N, C-alpha and C positions, 0 to 999 in steps of 0.2 A: 848294866842298869846305869841308865840313864839319871844325873840330879841336875835338879836346876834352880840357883838363887833366884828368886824377886824383889825387885827393891819398888817400895813405890814411895817418890820423890816427895818433897815438903813432910807438911805433915803438922798436925800442932797448932802451933805459934805461926808456924811459917807458912803462911796462904800457898806461898807460892804466885805465881800470875794470875790474877784477878780481874775479867770482868762480865758482864753482859751478867750479870750478879751470880756468876761462877767460880772458883776455886781451884788451880789447879793440883790442891793437893788432894782436892777433893773425885776427881776426874784420875786421875794415877792412881790412886785406891780400889776404885770401882773398876779399871783396866787390869789392874793384878785380880784382883779376886777372882773377876771373867776367866782372862790368861791361865790362873791357876786351876779354873774348874778342867777349861779343858785338855788343860796336861795329864792330871792328874787323870781324868776320862781315858787316856791313852797310855798308862802306866809308866808316866814321868814321874820320879820322885821329887818333889820341889820344896823349897826350905821357903819362906817368905818373911821380908823383914819389917811388918807390918799388918797386922791385918784389921786395926780398930785410927782411928784419928789421932797421934798421938807425937811430939817429938820421937823422932829418930835420925840424931845427928849425920853426919855424912861417914866421922871417922869413925864411930860405930859401927857403920854397915857395909862398910870397907871391911873392917875384923871380923865382923860374922861371915860377907860373905867370902871371907880367903881361909875360914875356919870352916866352913860347914863342907869343905871336900866337893863341891860343885864341879860340875864335868862350863855351866855354861852362867855366866851373873846377867841379868839384863836389868838396869836399872830407867822403871817407866818415869816421862815427864809428856810435858803438852800444853809447851808455850802458843 
């Protein structure tokens, strides 16, 4: 069984890059959720760092990824 940890960069009070009315944190989360749907539809087990706009410190995400037992970890960023 393949297990993938998905992480959406930034979030909450950390918007990441901001330009033209777009916030990186929103793009990252939207991309993570879309990727999750595709992976799940193909029978891949996923673990998500977050599913809503919230602060998610990098150190916490690393701990979650390491504890998840995932075969692969992907962190989404869109600078």
